[in-house]
C-alpha positions in Angstrom: -13.0 12.3 16.4 -15.4 10.1 18.3 -14.6 6.5 19.0 -17.3 5.4 16.4 -20.0 7.1 14.4 -23.4 7.1 16.0 -24.8 4.5 13.5 -22.2 1.9 14.6 -22.6 0.4 18.0 -19.4 -1.0 19.4 -18.6 -2.5 22.8 -17.2 -0.2 25.5 -13.6 0.7 25.0 -11.2 -1.7 26.6 -8.8 0.9 28.0 -7.3 -1.4 30.6 -5.8 -3.7 28.0 -5.7 -1.3 25.0 -4.6 2.0 26.4 -4.0 3.5 23.0 -6.9 2.4 20.8 -9.4 0.9 23.3 -10.0 -1.9 20.8 -10.0 -5.6 21.7 -11.1 -8.7 20.0 -14.8 -8.0 20.8 -14.6 -4.8 18.8 -13.1 -6.6 15.8 -15.8 -9.3 16.0 -18.6 -6.7 16.3 -17.3 -4.8 13.3 -17.0 -8.0 11.3 -20.6 -8.9 12.1 -21.8 -5.4 11.3 -20.2 -5.6 7.8 -21.5 -9.1 7.2 -25.0 -8.3 8.3 -25.1 -5.1 6.2 -24.4 -6.9 2.9 -26.9 -9.6 3.5 -29.9 -7.6 2.1 -28.1 -7.4 -1.2 -27.8 -11.2 -1.7 -29.5 -12.7 -4.7 -32.4 -15.1 -4.0 -30.2 -18.1 -3.8 -27.4 -16.3 -2.0 -24.7 -17.0 -4.6 -24.0 -13.3 -5.4 -24.1 -10.1 -3.5 -25.1 -7.3 -5.9 -24.1 -4.3 -3.9 -24.9 -0.7 -4.9 -22.4 1.4 -6.7 -20.6 1.7 -10.0 -20.0 -1.6 -11.8 -16.6 -2.7 -12.9 -15.5 -3.4 -16.4 -16.3 -7.1 -15.8 -20.0 -6.5 -15.4 -22.8 -7.1 -12.9 -22.5 -10.9 -12.7 -18.8 -10.8 -12.0 -19.3 -8.0 -9.5 -22.0 -10.1 -7.8 -19.5 -13.0 -7.5 -16.9 -10.6 -6.1 -19.3 -9.4 -3.5 -19.9 -12.9 -2.3 -16.3 -14.1 -2.4 -14.7 -11.2 -0.6 -17.3 -11.2 2.2 -17.1 -15.0 2.4 -13.4 -14.5 3.3 -14.4 -12.2 6.2 -17.1 -14.7 7.3 -14.5 -17.5 7.1 -12.2 -15.7 9.5 -15.1 -15.1 11.8 -16.3 -18.7 11.7 -12.9 -20.3 12.1 -11.9 -17.9 14.9 -15.1 -18.8 16.8 -14.6 -22.5 16.1 -18.0 -22.5 14.6 -19.7 -21.4 17.8 -22.3 -18.7 17.8 -22.1 -18.1 14.1 -24.7 -20.6 12.7 -26.3 -17.9 10.6 -23.0 -17.1 8.8 -22.4 -20.8 8.2 -25.9 -21.3 6.8 -25.7 -18.2 4.6 -22.4 -18.9 3.0 -22.9 -22.6 2.6 -26.1 -21.8 0.7 -24.3 -19.3 -1.4 -21.5 -21.7 -2.3 -24.1 -24.3 -3.4 -26.1 -21.7 -5.5 -23.0 -20.2 -7.1 -21.5 -23.6 -8.2 -24.8 -25.1 -9.4 -24.9 -24.7 -13.2 -27.8 -23.0 -14.8 -29.1 -21.0 -11.8 -29.7 -17.3 -12.0 -27.0 -16.5 -9.6 -24.5 -19.2 -10.5 -20.9 -18.1 -11.0 -19.4 -17.5 -14.4 -16.8 -20.1 -15.5 -13.1 -19.4 -14.8 -11.4 -18.4 -18.1 -8.0 -17.1 -18.9 -7.1 -13.9 -17.0 -10.7 -13.4 -15.8 -11.8 -11.7 -12.6 -13.2 -15.1 -11.6 -9.6 -16.1 -10.8 -9.2 -13.5 -8.1 -12.5 -14.5 -6.5 -11.8 -18.2 -6.8 -8.8 -17.7 -4.5 -10.9 -16.0 -1.8 -13.4 -18.8 -2.1 -10.8 -21.5 -1.9 -9.1 -19.9 1.2 -12.5 -19.5 2.9 -13.5 -23.1 2.2 -10.3 -24.3 3.6 -10.6 -22.3 6.8 -14.3 -23.3 7.3 -14.0 -26.9 6.0 -15.5 -28.7 9.0 -18.5 -26.4 9.0 -19.2 -25.8 5.3 -17.5 -28.0 2.6 -17.5 -31.2 4.6 -21.3 -30.8 5.3 -22.2 -30.4 1.6 -23.7 -33.4 -0.2 -21.5 -35.4 -2.6 -23.2 -33.7 -5.6 -22.7 -30.3 -4.1 -19.0 -30.9 -3.4 -18.6 -32.1 -6.9 -20.0 -28.8 -8.2 -17.6 -26.9 -6.0 -14.7 -29.0 -7.3 -15.9 -28.5 -10.9 -16.1 -24.7 -10.7 -12.8 -24.2 -8.9 -11.2 -26.8 -11.1 -11.8 -24.5 -14.1 -8.6 -22.8 -12.9 -6.4 -25.8 -14.0 -4.5 -25.1 -17.2 -5.6 -21.4 -17.4 -3.4 -18.4 -18.0 -3.0 -15.7 -15.3 -1.4 -12.3 -15.5 2.3 -12.4 -14.6 1.9 -10.8 -11.2 0.2 -11.6 -7.9 -2.5 -13.4 -9.9 -0.2 -16.4 -10.2 -0.7 -17.0 -6.5 -4.5 -17.2 -6.9 -3.9 -20.3 -9.0 -1.6 -21.7 -6.4 -4.0 -21.5 -3.5 -7.0 -22.5 -5.5 -5.4 -25.7 -6.9 -3.8 -26.5 -3.5 -7.2 -26.4 -1.9 -8.5 -28.7 -4.6 -5.7 -31.1 -3.9 -7.0 -31.4 -0.3 -10.5 -32.3 -1.4 -9.7 -34.7 -4.2 -10.5 -32.1 -6.8 -8.8 -31.5 -10.2 -5.4 -29.8 -9.8 -1.9 -29.9 -11.4 1.0 -30.1 -8.9 3.3 -28.8 -11.6 1.2 -25.6 -11.9 1.4 -25.1 -8.2 5.2 -25.4 -8.2 5.5 -23.2 -11.2 3.5 -20.5 -9.5 5.6 -20.6 -6.4 8.8 -20.6 -8.4 7.5 -17.7 -10.5 7.6 -15.2 -7.6 11.2 -15.9 -6.8 12.7 -13.6 -9.5 10.5 -10.8 -8.2 12.0 -11.1 -4.7 14.3 -8.1 -4.3 15.6 -8.6 -0.7 14.9 -7.4 2.8 11.3 -8.8 2.6 10.4 -6.8 -0.6 8.9 -8.4 -3.7 7.9 -6.5 -6.8 4.4 -7.4 -7.9 5.6 -8.9 -11.2 8.6 -7.8 -13.2 9.5 -4.1 -13.1 9.2 -1.6 -10.3 5.8 -2.4 -8.8 5.8 -1.6 -5.1 2.7 -0.9 -3.1 0.4 -2.5 -0.6 0.0 -5.6 -2.8 3.4 -6.7 -1.5 1.9 -7.2 1.9 -1.7 -8.2 1.2 -0.8 -10.5 -1.8 2.8 -11.4 -2.3 3.4 -12.3 1.4 -0.2 -13.3 2.2 -0.9 -16.1 -0.3 2.3 -18.1 0.0 2.0 -18.2 3.7 -1.7 -19.1 3.7 -0.7 -21.8 1.1 1.4 -23.4 3.8 -1.7 -23.9 5.9 -3.0 -26.2 3.2 0.0 -28.5 2.9 1.6 -31.2 5.1 5.1 -30.6 3.7 5.9 -27.2 2.3 9.4 -28.4 1.1 11.1 -25.8 3.2 9.4 -22.9 1.5 7.4 -21.9 4.6 10.5 -21.0 6.6 11.8 -18.9 3.7 8.4 -17.1 3.5 8.4 -16.5 7.3 11.8 -15.0 7.3 10.9 -12.7 4.4 7.8 -11.5 6.1 9.8 -10.8 9.3 12.2 -8.6 7.3 9.3 -6.9 5.4 7.5 -6.0 8.6 10.7 -4.4 10.0 10.1 -1.6 7.5 6.4 -1.9 6.9 5.5 -1.0 10.5 6.6 2.5 9.7 4.0 3.1 7.0 1.3 4.2 9.6 0.7 7.6 11.1 0.0 8.2 14.8 -3.7 8.1 14.1 -3.6 4.8 12.2 -3.6 6.4 8.7 -1.7 4.4 6.1 0.5 6.1 3.7 -1.7 6.9 0.7 0.3 5.4 -2.2 -0.4 2.7 -4.8 -3.5 1.2 -6.4 -6.5 -0.5 -4.9 -6.5 1.9 -2.0 -10.3 1.3 -1.7 -9.3 -1.9 0.1 -8.5 0.4 3.1 -7.7 -1.7 6.2 -6.6 -4.7 4.1 -3.2 -3.1 4.7 -3.4 -4.5 8.3 -3.2 -8.1 6.9 0.6 -8.5 6.9 0.7 -7.3 10.5 -1.7 -10.1 11.6 0.1 -12.5 9.3 3.3 -11.9 11.2 1.6 -12.9 14.5 -0.2 -15.9 12.8 3.1 -17.4 11.6 5.3 -16.2 14.4 7.2 -14.1 11.8 7.2 -10.6 13.1 9.7 -8.2 14.8 6.7 -6.7 16.5 5.5 -7.9 19.9 1.9 -9.1 20.2 0.8 -5.9 21.8 2.4 -3.8 19.1 0.7 -5.9 16.4 -2.7 -5.4 17.9 -2.0 -1.7 18.5 -1.0 -1.0 14.9 -3.8 -3.1 13.3 -6.5 -1.7 15.6 -5.2 1.8 14.9 -5.7 1.3 11.2 -9.2 -0.1 11.3 -10.3 2.4 13.9 -9.0 5.2 11.7 -11.4 4.3 9.0 -14.3 3.5 11.2 -14.1 7.0 12.8 -14.1 8.6 9.3 -17.1 6.9 7.8 -15.9 3.6 6.5 -18.2 1.7 6.7 -20.9 4.2 5.9 -24.4 4.7 7.5 -25.7 1.6 5.6 -22.8 -0.5 7.0 -21.2 -0.7 3.5 -17.7 -0.2 2.3 -17.9 2.2 -0.7 -15.6 2.8 -3.6 -13.3 5.4 -2.1 -11.0 6.2 0.8 -13.2 7.6 3.6 -16.2 8.6 1.6 -17.0 7.5 -2.0 -14.2 8.8 -4.3 -14.1 7.0 -7.6 -10.7 8.5 -8.7 -9.1 6.3 -6.0 -10.3 3.2 -7.9 -9.4 1.4 -11.0 -11.5 0.1 -13.9 -11.5 -3.3 -12.4 -13.1 -2.0 -9.2 -16.7 -2.8 -8.6 -19.0 -2.3 -5.7 -17.8 -5.6 -4.1 -14.1 -4.7 -4.5 -13.7 -2.8 -1.2 -14.4 -6.0 0.7 -10.8 -7.2 0.1 -10.6 -5.2 3.3 -11.7 -8.6 4.8 -8.0 -9.5 4.7 -7.5 -6.9 7.5 -9.5 -9.2 9.8 -6.9 -12.1 9.5 -6.2 -11.7 13.2 -9.5 -13.4 14.0 -7.9 -16.7 13.0 -5.8 -16.4 16.2 -7.7 -17.8 19.2 -9.0 -15.5 21.9 -6.3 -16.6 24.3 -3.4 -15.8 21.9 -1.0 -13.1 23.2 -2.0 -10.9 20.3 -5.4 -10.5 22.0 -4.4 -10.8 25.7 -1.2 -8.7 26.0 -1.5 -5.0 26.6 -0.9 -2.7 23.7 2.6 -1.5 23.3 4.2 1.7 21.8 5.7 1.4 18.3 8.8 3.0 17.0 7.1 6.0 15.4 5.7 6.9 18.9 9.1 7.6 20.4 11.3 9.6 18.0 11.4 11.2 14.6 12.7 8.6 12.2 13.9 8.3 8.6 13.8 4.8 7.3 15.6 3.9 4.0 14.0 1.1 2.0 16.4 0.6 -0.9 14.4 -2.3 -2.5 11.3 -0.2 -3.4 13.3 3.1 -3.5 11.5 4.7 -0.6 12.4 6.9 2.2 9.9 7.0 5.1 10.1 10.1 7.3 8.0 10.3 10.4 7.6 13.0 13.0 6.3 12.4 16.5 4.8 15.8 17.2 2.2 15.6 14.4 2.1 11.9 13.8 2.7 12.3 10.0 4.5 9.8 7.9 5.9 10.9 4.5 7.0 8.5 1.7 9.6 9.9 -0.6 9.4 8.0 -3.9 12.6 7.4 -5.8 11.9 3.9 -7.1 8.4 2.7 -7.7 6.7 3.7 -11.0 4.5 0.6 -11.6 6.0 0.1 -15.0 7.1 -3.1 -16.5 10.8 -3.5 -17.2 12.2 -2.1 -20.5 11.7 -2.4 -23.4 8.0 -2.3 -22.4 6.5 1.2 -22.9 6.3 3.4 -19.8 3.2 5.0 -18.4 2.4 7.1 -15.4 -0.2 7.0 -12.6 -0.7 9.6 -9.9 -0.6 6.9 -7.3 3.0 6.0 -8.3 4.6 8.8 -10.2 4.7 11.5 -7.5 7.8 12.5 -5.7 6.1 12.0 -2.3 3.1 10.7 -0.5 1.9 10.8 3.1 -0.5 9.6 5.7 -2.4 12.9 5.7 -2.5 13.8 2.0 -3.5 12.2 -1.2 -2.4 12.9 -4.8 -4.7 15.0 -7.0 -6.3 12.4 -9.3 -9.4 14.0 -10.9 -9.1 14.6 -14.6 -8.5 18.3 -14.5 -5.9 18.1 -11.7 -4.1 15.2 -13.5 -3.9 17.4 -16.6 -2.4 20.1 -14.4 -0.2 17.5 -12.6 1.0 19.9 -9.9 1.3 18.2 -6.6 4.6 16.6 -5.6 5.9 16.8 -9.1 8.7 18.6 -11.0 7.2 19.5 -14.4 8.3 21.3 -17.5 5.4 23.2 -19.1 4.7 23.2 -22.8 3.4 26.3 -24.6 -0.2 25.3 -23.9 0.6 24.7 -20.2 0.6 20.9 -20.4 2.9 19.5 -17.8 5.6 16.9 -18.6 5.2 13.5 -16.8 7.4 11.4 -14.6 7.1 8.0 -16.2 10.0 5.6 -15.8 12.0 6.3 -12.6 15.7 5.6 -12.8 17.2 5.1 -9.3 20.4 6.9 -8.5 21.0 6.5 -4.7 19.4 6.0 -1.4 21.0 6.5 2.1 20.0 7.2 5.7 18.5 10.7 4.9 19.0 10.9 1.2 17.6 9.6 -2.0 18.0 10.5 -5.7 16.5 9.5 -9.0 16.3 10.5 -12.6 13.6 10.6 -15.3 13.1 11.9 -18.8 10.6 14.8 -19.2 9.2 15.5 -22.7 8.0 18.9 -23.9 6.6 18.5 -27.4 9.3 16.5 -29.2 12.1 17.7 -26.9 13.5 15.5 -24.1 14.9 16.9 -20.9 16.9 15.0 -18.3 15.7 15.6 -14.8 17.5 14.4 -11.7 16.0 15.0 -8.3 17.8 14.6 -4.9 16.0 14.7 -1.6 17.5 15.2 1.9 15.2 14.7 4.8 15.3 16.2 8.3 12.1 16.1 10.4 9.3 17.6 8.4 11.7 19.4 6.1 12.5 17.9 2.7 15.3 19.7 0.8 14.7 19.0 -2.9 17.4 19.8 -5.5 16.7 19.3 -9.2 19.1 19.3 -12.1 17.2 19.9 -15.4 19.3 19.5 -18.6 18.1 20.6 -22.0 17.4 23.5 -24.3 16.1 26.9 -23.0 12.4 27.7 -23.2 10.0 25.9 -20.9 8.8 27.0 -17.5 9.8 24.7 -14.7 7.3 24.1 -11.9 7.3 22.2 -8.7 4.4 21.4 -6.4 4.3 20.4 -2.8 1.8 18.2 -1.0 -1.9 18.8 -1.9 -3.9 19.3 1.3 -7.6 18.9 1.3 -10.6 19.6 3.5 -14.4 20.1 3.3 -13.8 23.9 3.1 -11.1 25.6 1.0 -7.7 25.5 2.7 -6.2 28.8 3.8 -3.4 30.0 1.5 -0.6 32.5 1.5 1.8 33.4 -1.3 5.0 35.5 -1.3 7.7 36.1 -3.9 9.4 32.7 -3.2 7.1 30.8 -1.0 3.6 29.3 -1.0 1.6 27.9 1.9 -1.7 26.0 2.2 -3.3 25.0 5.5 -6.4 23.0 6.2 -8.9 23.4 9.0 -7.6 20.1 10.3 -4.3 21.8 11.0 -2.2 20.2 8.3 0.2 22.7 6.6 1.9 22.3 3.2 4.5 24.8 2.2 7.2 25.3 -0.5 10.1 27.8 -0.1 12.3 28.6 -3.1 16.0 28.6 -2.2 17.7 28.7 -5.6 16.7 28.9 -9.2 13.0 29.7 -8.6 11.5 33.1 -9.5 7.9 32.9 -8.4 5.3 31.1 -6.3 1.6 30.3 -6.3 -1.1 28.0 -5.1 -3.1 25.6 -7.3 -6.6 24.9 -6.1 -9.1 22.3 -7.2 -12.4 20.7 -6.2 -13.4 17.0 -6.1 -9.8 16.0 -7.0 -8.6 14.6 -3.7 -9.6 11.6 -1.5 -9.1 13.6 1.7 -11.7 16.3 0.9 -13.6 18.1 -1.8 -11.5 21.3 -1.6 -7.8 21.1 -2.2 -4.8 23.4 -2.5 -1.2 22.8 -3.6 1.7 25.2 -3.1 4.0 25.6 -6.1 7.1 27.3 -7.4 8.0 28.5 -10.9 11.2 29.2 -12.7 12.5 29.6 -16.2 14.9 27.1 -17.8 17.9 29.0 -19.2 19.2 26.1 -21.3 22.0 23.6 -20.6 22.2 22.6 -16.9 19.8 24.4 -14.5 19.6 23.7 -10.8 16.5 24.4 -8.8 16.5 24.1 -5.0 13.5 24.3 -2.6 12.3 23.3 0.8 9.1 21.2 1.0 7.3 21.1 4.3 4.3 19.0 5.4 3.5 19.4 9.1 0.9 19.7 11.8 2.6 22.9 13.0 2.2 26.4 12.0 4.6 27.3 9.2 6.4 30.7 8.7 7.8 30.5 5.2 9.6 33.9 5.5 11.5 32.7 8.5 12.5 29.5 6.7 13.6 31.4 3.7 15.8 33.6 5.9 17.1 30.7 7.9 18.5 28.6 5.0 21.5 29.6 3.1 22.2 28.1 -0.3 25.1 28.3 -2.8 25.0 26.6 -6.2 28.2 26.1 -8.2 27.7 24.2 -11.4 26.1 20.9 -10.3 27.1 21.2 -6.7 24.6 22.5 -4.1 25.7 23.5 -0.6 23.0 24.2 2.0 23.3 25.5 5.5 20.4 24.8 7.8 19.3 27.3 10.4 21.2 25.5 13.2 24.4 25.5 11.1 24.3 21.9 9.7 25.9 21.8 6.2 24.6 19.6 3.5 26.5 19.1 0.2 24.7 17.5 -2.8 26.5 16.7 -6.1 24.1 16.3 -9.0 24.9 14.8 -12.3 25.9 11.7 -14.2 27.5 9.7 -11.4 27.1 5.9 -11.3 23.8 4.6 -10.1 24.0 3.8 -6.4 26.8 6.3 -5.7 26.1 8.3 -2.6 26.5 11.9 -3.4 25.1 13.6 -0.3 27.5 14.7 2.4 26.7 16.1 5.8 29.4 18.4 7.2 30.1 19.2 10.8 28.0 22.0 12.3 30.0 25.2 11.9 27.3 27.5 13.4 24.6 29.5 11.7 27.0 32.3 10.7 29.5 30.1 8.9 30.2 31.0 5.3 29.3 28.7 2.3 31.9 27.4 -0.1 30.8 24.9 -2.7 
């Protein structure tokens, strides 16, 4: 990869200070200016909306125009505040005019009123935060009548109903800003909003985004971000600020491991089109002195993330952020995503609020933990295991806890960005309609007579340990329910997966590995009990059947993956004999060459009832007991190394 595409001119790389990324503050400012200049031609005549090209959201073109304004205003605000208003007169003028136009009733580009659970609530929060950060240069310079219009539009939030998730915090920051400018607000609503997130706090820095098991990037760029930015608006936070800072510090201890060596974030959860917004909590830790990372580590990680996308075409040749991951890819989006939605990426520029002489900008870049050793990080609160390997820079997220479902008795649904057994920094789930019907990658499926795959809807956690995690779910084939329990043991790039499937005989059982994608079809190889797919970018995905499986294959698709138009997924097949059936396989995602025949010969497996005993090639023994043990019980045991030739006794 080049340091930047030819259509984006950046300052010379600052290798003396940033030995890893070459990026310093000037690079961030230049990219911010490029993004802001590139959206300017799409402003309406009065400047109150930015009607960007692309598919409209379910909210319609006017709401999308507001979104385009609000989210780029947030980026402009960080740029203006970070520059103390110097050298950014054009931005100040542009967004001041837009605020006036948007809040003046009856104009062609005035903003729609805030009503219950409307998209306007989301954008009001960005506008309120931007007005707070730029107050000396924008709000305070408006006429009294113009200020009244701003108060009136934002004040439409008072008394309105939000969704019971991160949206509650939009009301908090909007009304808190209004309180600082003598606008309409309800202190009780602000307190209720802050109190509402407390039951969603699960410990070790992790919130759920609302009730249920909703764990994704929203925890960093919403659940931590808004409460802490709220504290910048108040004289007395009532002690909440220190609580929020400590929670962020604990969150970042695990969150720092979500990024591959090339800056790629783990591809999991919704709203991934926000891209480098995932850098926001890294900067937030520096902004509030609430990070376990050093200033040099913070800049290293954040710069790695934004550079990763810049080098891969985001922004595009027009300077725009499109609906997708690298290139446009609508299956990555949701129905609420419009052409302005990707500009929540503005949150990733939060570091510009820190002055140029802050250590986060002046200290040399430092190595992070994933640079120095292979690691497995257990995150019990979301139910994740993070496995990283130094030699190829890949991070894998093994999912045994996040399904994005509300708590029972609410009905369960599934989503390919949450329902999979695993995600990674180098692969994406198959999400086009045909592939989702097939539902192959990183999924244990029971196939109906017509080939329809069962789903993994509500995930029931069983256990999580230092290298081990297990969960259960109910799989339905026709009217018949099967109980599926999956246990994963991690070692480097190897994931040992053992499944206990309980129910009547009949269906075919199928498991898929990671779906790898490229611009050209991945190379594939299939044997009796192994399957392999490898991209031209040297990412290999393999599955090796160790017990219970009877066949292998590769599922291919087109335009189903955010990482490339041609994708391939290795898979294993077996028959369910009825009662308890155990299936054991080895899943591999690596930058190395993979020799499945050697792996198959190197692992020895014995299954006795619900007990699985596995000997690794170097002699390490792993014993897994599947079945109905109490949730939270650790049922994986590592035995002392007895040598490769040791016998197996379950």
